[in-house]
Backbone and ligand atoms as CSV (ligand in chain L), in Angstrom:
chain,resi,resn,atom,element,x,y,z
A,1,MET,N,N,0.850,-1.195,0.010
A,1,MET,CA,C,-0.025,-0.059,-0.020
A,1,MET,C,C,0.909,1.221,-0.048
A,2,LYS,N,N,0.476,2.223,-0.777
A,2,LYS,CA,C,1.163,3.470,-0.816
A,2,LYS,C,C,1.180,4.257,0.513
A,3,GLN,N,N,2.286,4.913,0.803
A,3,GLN,CA,C,2.303,5.740,2.027
A,3,GLN,C,C,1.433,6.969,1.858
A,4,GLY,N,N,0.930,7.470,2.961
A,4,GLY,CA,C,0.182,8.694,2.945
A,4,GLY,C,C,1.083,9.910,3.009
A,5,GLN,N,N,0.486,11.085,2.913
A,5,GLN,CA,C,1.262,12.286,2.797
A,5,GLN,C,C,1.022,13.251,3.937
A,6,MET,N,N,0.419,12.702,4.998
A,6,MET,CA,C,-0.024,13.513,6.126
A,6,MET,C,C,1.129,14.426,6.642
A,7,SER,N,N,2.298,13.806,7.007
A,7,SER,CA,C,3.268,14.629,7.558
A,7,SER,C,C,4.048,15.602,6.608
A,8,GLN,N,N,4.005,15.301,5.341
A,8,GLN,CA,C,4.496,16.156,4.352
A,8,GLN,C,C,3.570,17.335,3.972
A,9,ARG,N,N,2.263,17.039,4.055
A,9,ARG,CA,C,1.277,17.997,3.632
A,9,ARG,C,C,0.601,18.762,4.703
A,10,THR,N,N,0.778,18.388,5.915
A,10,THR,CA,C,0.151,19.079,7.070
A,10,THR,C,C,1.153,19.298,8.162
A,11,ARG,N,N,1.160,20.481,8.799
A,11,ARG,CA,C,1.936,20.659,10.034
A,11,ARG,C,C,1.367,21.751,10.866
A,12,MET,N,N,1.540,21.607,12.171
A,12,MET,CA,C,1.146,22.732,13.078
A,12,MET,C,C,2.358,23.772,13.043
A,13,VAL,N,N,1.901,25.018,13.123
A,13,VAL,CA,C,2.974,26.098,13.053
A,13,VAL,C,C,2.703,27.016,14.253
A,14,ASP,N,N,3.735,27.150,15.085
A,14,ASP,CA,C,3.715,28.087,16.170
A,14,ASP,C,C,4.287,29.435,15.734
A,15,PHE,N,N,3.491,30.434,15.994
A,15,PHE,CA,C,3.919,31.793,15.579
A,15,PHE,C,C,4.761,32.483,16.614
A,16,LEU,N,N,5.522,33.417,16.157
A,16,LEU,CA,C,6.209,34.259,17.130
A,16,LEU,C,C,5.228,35.287,17.685
A,17,VAL,N,N,5.228,35.380,18.949
A,17,VAL,CA,C,4.308,36.380,19.633
A,17,VAL,C,C,5.135,37.424,20.233
A,18,LYS,N,N,4.874,38.710,19.705
A,18,LYS,CA,C,5.548,39.830,20.214
A,18,LYS,C,C,4.670,40.426,21.299
A,19,GLY,N,N,4.999,40.164,22.540
A,19,GLY,CA,C,4.113,40.638,23.640
A,19,GLY,C,C,4.827,41.704,24.449
A,20,ASP,N,N,4.068,42.626,24.907
A,20,ASP,CA,C,4.587,43.579,25.902
A,20,ASP,C,C,3.393,43.884,26.852
A,21,GLU,N,N,3.578,44.840,27.707
A,21,GLU,CA,C,2.552,45.160,28.701
A,21,GLU,C,C,1.224,45.606,28.095
A,22,ARG,N,N,1.248,45.928,26.729
A,22,ARG,CA,C,0.009,46.388,26.121
A,22,ARG,C,C,-0.753,45.240,25.544
A,23,GLY,N,N,-0.117,44.022,25.439
A,23,GLY,CA,C,-0.875,42.870,24.831
A,23,GLY,C,C,0.058,42.133,23.848
A,24,ALA,N,N,-0.489,41.412,22.955
A,24,ALA,CA,C,0.240,40.590,22.050
A,24,ALA,C,C,0.093,41.009,20.606
A,25,LEU,N,N,1.012,40.589,19.740
A,25,LEU,CA,C,1.039,40.875,18.386
A,25,LEU,C,C,1.745,39.810,17.588
A,26,THR,N,N,1.038,39.253,16.626
A,26,THR,CA,C,1.655,38.177,15.771
A,26,THR,C,C,1.547,38.663,14.325
A,27,VAL,N,N,2.737,38.464,13.615
A,27,VAL,CA,C,2.851,38.849,12.213
A,27,VAL,C,C,2.951,37.596,11.337
A,28,LEU,N,N,2.165,37.652,10.264
A,28,LEU,CA,C,2.299,36.542,9.282
A,28,LEU,C,C,2.648,37.156,8.042
A,29,GLU,N,N,3.844,36.790,7.486
A,29,GLU,CA,C,4.356,37.387,6.306
A,29,GLU,C,C,4.660,36.343,5.191
A,30,ASN,N,N,4.632,36.700,3.974
A,30,ASN,CA,C,5.012,35.839,2.859
A,30,ASN,C,C,6.361,35.192,3.058
A,31,ALA,N,N,6.383,33.894,2.581
A,31,ALA,CA,C,7.601,33.205,2.342
A,31,ALA,C,C,8.481,33.264,3.643
A,32,THR,N,N,7.908,32.887,4.782
A,32,THR,CA,C,8.696,32.701,6.066
A,32,THR,C,C,8.357,31.343,6.547
A,33,ASP,N,N,8.976,30.903,7.705
A,33,ASP,CA,C,8.677,29.584,8.270
A,33,ASP,C,C,7.197,29.401,8.548
A,34,SER,N,N,6.550,30.564,8.989
A,34,SER,CA,C,5.103,30.433,9.350
A,34,SER,C,C,4.252,30.313,8.140
A,35,VAL,N,N,4.592,31.069,7.088
A,35,VAL,CA,C,3.780,31.105,5.870
A,35,VAL,C,C,4.699,30.842,4.646
A,36,PRO,N,N,4.947,29.585,4.346
A,36,PRO,CA,C,5.896,29.197,3.323
A,36,PRO,C,C,5.379,29.315,1.872
A,37,PHE,N,N,4.589,30.389,1.647
A,37,PHE,CA,C,4.075,30.619,0.257
A,37,PHE,C,C,3.791,32.105,0.196
A,38,ALA,N,N,3.421,32.584,-1.055
A,38,ALA,CA,C,3.036,33.962,-1.224
A,38,ALA,C,C,1.561,34.048,-1.033
A,39,ILE,N,N,1.163,34.873,-0.126
A,39,ILE,CA,C,-0.324,34.988,0.197
A,39,ILE,C,C,-1.071,35.700,-0.927
A,40,LYS,N,N,-2.010,35.061,-1.573
A,40,LYS,CA,C,-2.810,35.688,-2.582
A,40,LYS,C,C,-4.226,36.001,-2.212
A,41,ARG,N,N,-4.609,35.328,-1.112
A,41,ARG,CA,C,-6.063,35.506,-0.653
A,41,ARG,C,C,-6.120,35.330,0.855
A,42,VAL,N,N,-6.999,36.090,1.438
A,42,VAL,CA,C,-7.328,35.914,2.874
A,42,VAL,C,C,-8.756,35.848,2.953
A,43,TYR,N,N,-9.230,34.862,3.770
A,43,TYR,CA,C,-10.673,34.846,4.094
A,43,TYR,C,C,-10.905,34.402,5.525
A,44,TYR,N,N,-12.003,34.686,6.034
A,44,TYR,CA,C,-12.278,34.197,7.460
A,44,TYR,C,C,-13.791,33.830,7.549
A,45,ILE,N,N,-13.902,32.860,8.483
A,45,ILE,CA,C,-15.197,32.174,8.653
A,45,ILE,C,C,-15.595,32.438,10.105
A,46,TRP,N,N,-16.830,33.017,10.309
A,46,TRP,CA,C,-17.242,33.262,11.656
A,46,TRP,C,C,-18.743,33.131,11.648
A,47,GLY,N,N,-19.304,33.210,12.869
A,47,GLY,CA,C,-20.790,33.076,13.058
A,47,GLY,C,C,-21.334,31.615,12.708
A,48,THR,N,N,-20.400,30.674,12.776
A,48,THR,CA,C,-20.799,29.283,12.413
A,48,THR,C,C,-21.774,28.766,13.419
A,49,GLN,N,N,-22.829,28.195,12.964
A,49,GLN,CA,C,-23.925,27.712,13.827
A,49,GLN,C,C,-23.484,26.347,14.499
A,50,PRO,N,N,-23.969,26.085,15.781
A,50,PRO,CA,C,-23.611,24.915,16.436
A,50,PRO,C,C,-23.863,23.609,15.647
A,51,GLY,N,N,-22.905,22.674,15.693
A,51,GLY,CA,C,-23.057,21.416,14.969
A,51,GLY,C,C,-22.718,21.455,13.484
A,52,VAL,N,N,-22.373,22.649,12.989
A,52,VAL,CA,C,-22.069,22.722,11.514
A,52,VAL,C,C,-20.674,22.121,11.229
A,53,VAL,N,N,-20.544,21.454,10.111
A,53,VAL,CA,C,-19.270,20.998,9.677
A,53,VAL,C,C,-19.038,21.634,8.333
A,54,ARG,N,N,-17.917,22.365,8.163
A,54,ARG,CA,C,-17.581,23.024,6.923
A,54,ARG,C,C,-16.378,22.352,6.268
A,55,GLY,N,N,-16.092,22.870,5.101
A,55,GLY,CA,C,-14.995,22.320,4.311
A,55,GLY,C,C,-15.490,21.122,3.512
A,56,LYS,N,N,-15.035,19.899,3.963
A,56,LYS,CA,C,-15.454,18.660,3.271
A,56,LYS,C,C,-14.962,18.723,1.797
A,57,HIS,N,N,-13.666,19.052,1.629
A,57,HIS,CA,C,-13.119,19.046,0.339
A,57,HIS,C,C,-11.586,18.955,0.422
A,58,GLY,N,N,-10.975,18.708,-0.685
A,58,GLY,CA,C,-9.547,18.789,-0.777
A,58,GLY,C,C,-9.178,19.691,-1.916
A,59,HIS,N,N,-7.910,20.084,-2.067
A,59,HIS,CA,C,-7.438,20.962,-3.189
A,59,HIS,C,C,-6.424,20.197,-3.891
A,60,TYR,N,N,-6.281,20.406,-5.214
A,60,TYR,CA,C,-5.212,19.842,-6.015
A,60,TYR,C,C,-3.888,20.512,-5.601
A,61,LYS,N,N,-3.858,21.790,-5.649
A,61,LYS,CA,C,-2.639,22.562,-5.516
A,61,LYS,C,C,-2.564,23.548,-4.343
A,62,LEU,N,N,-3.701,24.063,-3.875
A,62,LEU,CA,C,-3.662,25.162,-2.960
A,62,LEU,C,C,-2.957,24.808,-1.683
A,63,CYS,N,N,-2.225,25.838,-1.104
A,63,CYS,CA,C,-1.626,25.765,0.153
A,63,CYS,C,C,-2.336,26.783,1.043
A,64,GLN,N,N,-2.766,26.336,2.295
A,64,GLN,CA,C,-3.510,27.216,3.159
A,64,GLN,C,C,-2.962,27.176,4.554
A,65,LEU,N,N,-3.051,28.256,5.255
A,65,LEU,CA,C,-2.728,28.342,6.691
A,65,LEU,C,C,-3.956,28.757,7.460
A,66,LEU,N,N,-4.405,27.886,8.402
A,66,LEU,CA,C,-5.648,28.149,9.123
A,66,LEU,C,C,-5.313,28.520,10.550
A,67,VAL,N,N,-5.885,29.616,11.053
A,67,VAL,CA,C,-5.647,30.061,12.418
A,67,VAL,C,C,-6.978,30.517,13.039
A,68,SER,N,N,-7.303,29.931,14.224
A,68,SER,CA,C,-8.416,30.432,14.967
A,68,SER,C,C,-8.034,31.699,15.697
A,69,VAL,N,N,-8.273,32.866,15.203
A,69,VAL,CA,C,-7.737,34.157,15.868
A,69,VAL,C,C,-8.696,34.427,17.083
A,70,CYS,N,N,-9.806,33.867,17.122
A,70,CYS,CA,C,-10.680,34.031,18.314
A,70,CYS,C,C,-11.459,32.742,18.531
A,71,GLY,N,N,-11.632,32.256,19.771
A,71,GLY,CA,C,-12.432,31.054,19.910
A,71,GLY,C,C,-11.598,29.797,19.487
A,72,SER,N,N,-12.378,28.812,19.195
A,72,SER,CA,C,-11.700,27.533,18.854
A,72,SER,C,C,-12.563,26.776,17.875
A,73,CYS,N,N,-11.847,25.769,17.223
A,73,CYS,CA,C,-12.571,24.810,16.288
A,73,CYS,C,C,-11.620,23.635,16.121
A,74,ASP,N,N,-12.074,22.600,15.605
A,74,ASP,CA,C,-11.285,21.455,15.239
A,74,ASP,C,C,-11.147,21.307,13.658
A,75,ILE,N,N,-10.002,20.798,13.284
A,75,ILE,CA,C,-9.833,20.602,11.826
A,75,ILE,C,C,-9.496,19.136,11.666
A,76,ALA,N,N,-10.359,18.426,10.914
A,76,ALA,CA,C,-10.146,16.978,10.648
A,76,ALA,C,C,-9.421,16.893,9.321
A,77,LEU,N,N,-8.211,16.201,9.376
A,77,LEU,CA,C,-7.378,16.067,8.242
A,77,LEU,C,C,-7.239,14.601,7.823
A,78,ASP,N,N,-7.266,14.466,6.482
A,78,ASP,CA,C,-7.304,13.085,5.952
A,78,ASP,C,C,-6.524,13.106,4.641
A,79,ASP,N,N,-5.407,12.210,4.660
A,79,ASP,CA,C,-4.596,12.213,3.382
A,79,ASP,C,C,-5.011,11.078,2.566
A,80,GLY,N,N,-6.034,10.348,2.835
A,80,GLY,CA,C,-6.537,9.188,2.105
A,80,GLY,C,C,-6.097,7.874,2.691
A,81,PHE,N,N,-5.090,7.988,3.609
A,81,PHE,CA,C,-4.582,6.860,4.306
A,81,PHE,C,C,-4.731,6.869,5.725
A,82,GLU,N,N,-4.507,8.060,6.247
A,82,GLU,CA,C,-4.511,8.372,7.736
A,82,GLU,C,C,-5.379,9.591,8.012
A,83,LYS,N,N,-6.133,9.584,9.140
A,83,LYS,CA,C,-6.864,10.769,9.565
A,83,LYS,C,C,-6.333,11.264,10.846
A,84,LYS,N,N,-6.405,12.621,10.987
A,84,LYS,CA,C,-6.030,13.182,12.302
A,84,LYS,C,C,-6.850,14.406,12.614
A,85,LEU,N,N,-7.110,14.688,13.855
A,85,LEU,CA,C,-7.872,15.817,14.268
A,85,LEU,C,C,-7.029,16.790,15.032
A,86,VAL,N,N,-6.987,18.045,14.586
A,86,VAL,CA,C,-6.138,18.999,15.276
A,86,VAL,C,C,-7.046,20.143,15.814
A,87,ARG,N,N,-6.715,20.609,17.004
A,87,ARG,CA,C,-7.512,21.690,17.594
A,87,ARG,C,C,-6.884,23.000,17.430
A,88,LEU,N,N,-7.632,23.975,16.961
A,88,LEU,CA,C,-7.104,25.306,16.846
A,88,LEU,C,C,-7.848,26.188,17.903
A,89,ASP,N,N,-7.016,26.612,18.919
A,89,ASP,CA,C,-7.659,27.274,20.031
A,89,ASP,C,C,-6.771,28.490,20.558
A,90,SER,N,N,-5.879,28.945,19.560
A,90,SER,CA,C,-5.030,30.005,19.963
A,90,SER,C,C,-4.652,30.846,18.748
A,91,PRO,N,N,-4.604,32.201,18.915
A,91,PRO,CA,C,-4.096,33.013,17.794
A,91,PRO,C,C,-2.606,32.858,17.492
A,92,SER,N,N,-1.945,32.069,18.360
A,92,SER,CA,C,-0.492,32.023,18.168
A,92,SER,C,C,-0.103,30.632,17.515
A,93,ARG,N,N,-1.120,29.908,17.019
A,93,ARG,CA,C,-0.814,28.574,16.463
A,93,ARG,C,C,-1.793,28.370,15.282
A,94,GLY,N,N,-1.195,27.747,14.188
A,94,GLY,CA,C,-2.068,27.495,13.042
A,94,GLY,C,C,-1.687,26.031,12.468
A,95,VAL,N,N,-2.520,25.674,11.492
A,95,VAL,CA,C,-2.247,24.463,10.817
A,95,VAL,C,C,-2.055,24.733,9.341
A,96,LEU,N,N,-0.971,24.160,8.814
A,96,LEU,CA,C,-0.709,24.461,7.358
A,96,LEU,C,C,-1.185,23.152,6.602
A,97,ILE,N,N,-1.877,23.451,5.548
A,97,ILE,CA,C,-2.360,22.310,4.640
A,97,ILE,C,C,-1.841,22.632,3.243
A,98,ASP,N,N,-1.020,21.745,2.729
A,98,ASP,CA,C,-0.288,22.001,1.528
A,98,ASP,C,C,-0.647,20.826,0.503
A,99,GLY,N,N,-1.540,21.087,-0.428
A,99,GLY,CA,C,-1.852,20.025,-1.396
A,99,GLY,C,C,-3.026,19.198,-1.053
A,100,PRO,N,N,-3.214,18.071,-1.644
A,100,PRO,CA,C,-4.366,17.269,-1.563
A,100,PRO,C,C,-4.547,16.596,-0.090
A,101,ILE,N,N,-5.351,17.327,0.694
A,101,ILE,CA,C,-5.706,16.754,2.012
A,101,ILE,C,C,-7.230,17.030,2.171
A,102,TRP,N,N,-7.946,15.985,2.402
A,102,TRP,CA,C,-9.403,16.142,2.663
A,102,TRP,C,C,-9.491,16.789,4.038
A,103,HIS,N,N,-10.251,17.962,4.119
A,103,HIS,CA,C,-10.277,18.646,5.386
A,103,HIS,C,C,-11.686,19.066,5.701
A,104,GLU,N,N,-12.007,18.946,7.010
A,104,GLU,CA,C,-13.302,19.454,7.478
A,104,GLU,C,C,-13.071,20.283,8.782
A,105,MET,N,N,-13.851,21.330,8.931
A,105,MET,CA,C,-13.816,22.163,10.021
A,105,MET,C,C,-15.081,21.939,10.873
A,106,LEU,N,N,-14.919,21.707,12.252
A,106,LEU,CA,C,-16.086,21.326,12.961
A,106,LEU,C,C,-15.806,21.789,14.421
A,107,ASN,N,N,-16.807,21.594,15.310
A,107,ASN,CA,C,-16.805,21.966,16.727
A,107,ASN,C,C,-16.363,23.478,16.900
A,108,PHE,N,N,-17.016,24.319,16.147
A,108,PHE,CA,C,-16.767,25.781,16.221
A,108,PHE,C,C,-17.373,26.242,17.521
A,109,SER,N,N,-16.569,27.045,18.279
A,109,SER,CA,C,-17.216,27.724,19.413
A,109,SER,C,C,-17.962,28.884,18.837
A,110,PRO,N,N,-18.948,29.378,19.559
A,110,PRO,CA,C,-19.831,30.436,18.995
A,110,PRO,C,C,-18.998,31.662,18.576
A,111,ASP,N,N,-17.892,31.949,19.314
A,111,ASP,CA,C,-17.130,33.175,19.068
A,111,ASP,C,C,-15.946,32.909,18.090
A,112,CYS,N,N,-15.848,31.677,17.451
A,112,CYS,CA,C,-14.728,31.403,16.669
A,112,CYS,C,C,-14.649,32.289,15.408
A,113,VAL,N,N,-13.481,32.791,15.149
A,113,VAL,CA,C,-13.131,33.440,13.807
A,113,VAL,C,C,-11.975,32.647,13.219
A,114,LEU,N,N,-12.272,31.901,12.234
A,114,LEU,CA,C,-11.254,31.167,11.598
A,114,LEU,C,C,-10.620,31.814,10.371
A,115,LEU,N,N,-9.339,32.281,10.555
A,115,LEU,CA,C,-8.661,33.024,9.478
A,115,LEU,C,C,-7.927,32.072,8.616
A,116,VAL,N,N,-8.056,32.203,7.292
A,116,VAL,CA,C,-7.378,31.357,6.401
A,116,VAL,C,C,-6.486,32.257,5.424
A,117,LEU,N,N,-5.288,31.978,5.374
A,117,LEU,CA,C,-4.401,32.565,4.362
A,117,LEU,C,C,-4.134,31.523,3.215
A,118,ALA,N,N,-4.294,31.941,1.937
A,118,ALA,CA,C,-4.219,30.977,0.954
A,118,ALA,C,C,-3.224,31.408,-0.200
A,119,SER,N,N,-2.601,30.352,-0.841
A,119,SER,CA,C,-1.563,30.663,-1.805
A,119,SER,C,C,-2.067,31.061,-3.165
A,120,ASP,N,N,-3.389,31.006,-3.325
A,120,ASP,CA,C,-3.969,31.398,-4.637
A,120,ASP,C,C,-5.316,32.043,-4.518
A,121,VAL,N,N,-5.776,32.628,-5.564
A,121,VAL,CA,C,-7.136,33.210,-5.625
A,121,VAL,C,C,-8.180,32.013,-5.633
A,122,TYR,N,N,-9.420,32.364,-5.359
A,122,TYR,CA,C,-10.455,31.305,-5.442
A,122,TYR,C,C,-10.582,30.708,-6.811
A,123,ASN,N,N,-10.502,29.394,-6.820
A,123,ASN,CA,C,-10.613,28.669,-8.207
A,123,ASN,C,C,-11.358,27.407,-7.983
A,124,GLU,N,N,-12.577,27.317,-8.388
A,124,GLU,CA,C,-13.406,26.132,-8.100
A,124,GLU,C,C,-12.755,24.895,-8.771
A,125,ALA,N,N,-11.963,25.106,-9.826
A,125,ALA,CA,C,-11.343,23.979,-10.567
A,125,ALA,C,C,-10.232,23.299,-9.669
A,126,ASP,N,N,-9.863,23.932,-8.642
A,126,ASP,CA,C,-8.809,23.358,-7.778
A,126,ASP,C,C,-9.444,22.565,-6.678
A,127,TYR,N,N,-10.814,22.611,-6.523
A,127,TYR,CA,C,-11.509,21.810,-5.452
A,127,TYR,C,C,-11.729,20.399,-5.878
A,128,ILE,N,N,-11.599,19.496,-4.918
A,128,ILE,CA,C,-12.064,18.044,-5.046
A,128,ILE,C,C,-13.228,18.003,-4.047
A,129,ARG,N,N,-14.438,17.950,-4.453
A,129,ARG,CA,C,-15.500,18.027,-3.558
A,129,ARG,C,C,-16.190,16.676,-3.266
A,130,ASP,N,N,-15.710,15.716,-4.017
A,130,ASP,CA,C,-16.290,14.296,-3.871
A,130,ASP,C,C,-15.186,13.420,-3.180
A,131,TYR,N,N,-15.561,12.814,-2.100
A,131,TYR,CA,C,-14.561,12.072,-1.309
A,131,TYR,C,C,-14.023,10.866,-2.078
A,132,ASP,N,N,-14.891,10.202,-2.865
A,132,ASP,CA,C,-14.316,9.031,-3.678
A,132,ASP,C,C,-13.366,9.538,-4.681
A,133,ARG,N,N,-13.641,10.674,-5.297
A,133,ARG,CA,C,-12.732,11.271,-6.321
A,133,ARG,C,C,-11.493,11.674,-5.626
A,134,PHE,N,N,-11.549,12.168,-4.410
A,134,PHE,CA,C,-10.294,12.530,-3.583
A,134,PHE,C,C,-9.446,11.223,-3.424
A,135,LEU,N,N,-10.104,10.180,-3.039
A,135,LEU,CA,C,-9.300,8.854,-2.760
A,135,LEU,C,C,-8.620,8.458,-4.024
A,136,GLU,N,N,-9.433,8.562,-5.240
A,136,GLU,CA,C,-8.803,8.117,-6.439
A,136,GLU,C,C,-7.481,9.000,-6.814
A,137,GLU,N,N,-7.629,10.212,-6.413
A,137,GLU,CA,C,-6.539,11.237,-6.710
A,137,GLU,C,C,-5.310,10.886,-5.886
A,138,VAL,N,N,-5.479,10.508,-4.616
A,138,VAL,CA,C,-4.267,10.370,-3.750
A,138,VAL,C,C,-3.738,8.906,-3.746
A,139,HIS,N,N,-4.605,7.938,-4.174
A,139,HIS,CA,C,-4.144,6.586,-4.121
A,139,HIS,C,C,-3.378,6.139,-5.356
L,1,TYD,P1,P,-17.338,26.906,0.784
L,1,TYD,O1,O,-16.316,26.343,-0.046
L,1,TYD,O2,O,-18.579,26.103,0.941
L,1,TYD,O3,O,-16.809,27.164,2.274
L,1,TYD,P2,P,-16.189,26.109,3.422
L,1,TYD,O4,O,-15.138,25.307,2.621
L,1,TYD,O5,O,-15.691,26.898,4.492
L,1,TYD,O6,O,-17.255,25.178,3.808
L,1,TYD,O7,O,-17.642,28.359,0.370
L,1,TYD,C1,C,-18.806,29.053,0.694
L,1,TYD,C2,C,-19.146,29.958,-0.436
L,1,TYD,O8,O,-18.220,31.044,-0.592
L,1,TYD,C3,C,-19.216,29.282,-1.744
L,1,TYD,O9,O,-20.274,29.814,-2.516
L,1,TYD,C4,C,-17.908,29.631,-2.469
L,1,TYD,C5,C,-17.624,30.960,-1.852
L,1,TYD,N1,N,-16.188,31.285,-1.791
L,1,TYD,C6,C,-15.705,32.285,-2.527
L,1,TYD,O10,O,-16.388,32.950,-3.354
L,1,TYD,N2,N,-14.332,32.633,-2.391
L,1,TYD,C7,C,-13.572,32.008,-1.508
L,1,TYD,O11,O,-12.336,32.345,-1.415
L,1,TYD,C8,C,-14.137,30.962,-0.702
L,1,TYD,C9,C,-13.276,30.240,0.224
L,1,TYD,C10,C,-15.423,30.597,-0.849
């Protein structure tokens, strides 16, 4: 059986926090350890209703960094071989998803604001929205 790509295509990223007596500040910049791509799009998800599961797709090429800048949520990751669940509950930590990983966002707290930095503009042709199609792609 072919090996999965979970460890190559996903990783948690701890951001540098510049804190002083006034509070905290985190910077996310292009082509750094935290953001290893050029940011072409930023979007954020908030006001998610209880019990809602979002995402449920993979991308052929897109690289994304997801950060819960307020509140918390879980990100379910699946490389077609292995599944893992990561918790985003801090503005100082994110998860990087690079390439074909089936992902779902769930267990949103009512105050969650999920910020996503993406390596490309929105392109429906880069989406794999059917799970069986995703499995064909990665196997
Ligand atoms: P959708 O892919 O369903 O969001 P999620 O993956 O979080 O469940 O996107 C919701 C709608 O927003 C859908 O009509 C596509 C649109 N959309 C854009 O127009 N641009 C974007 O960058 C994104 C992420 C979504």
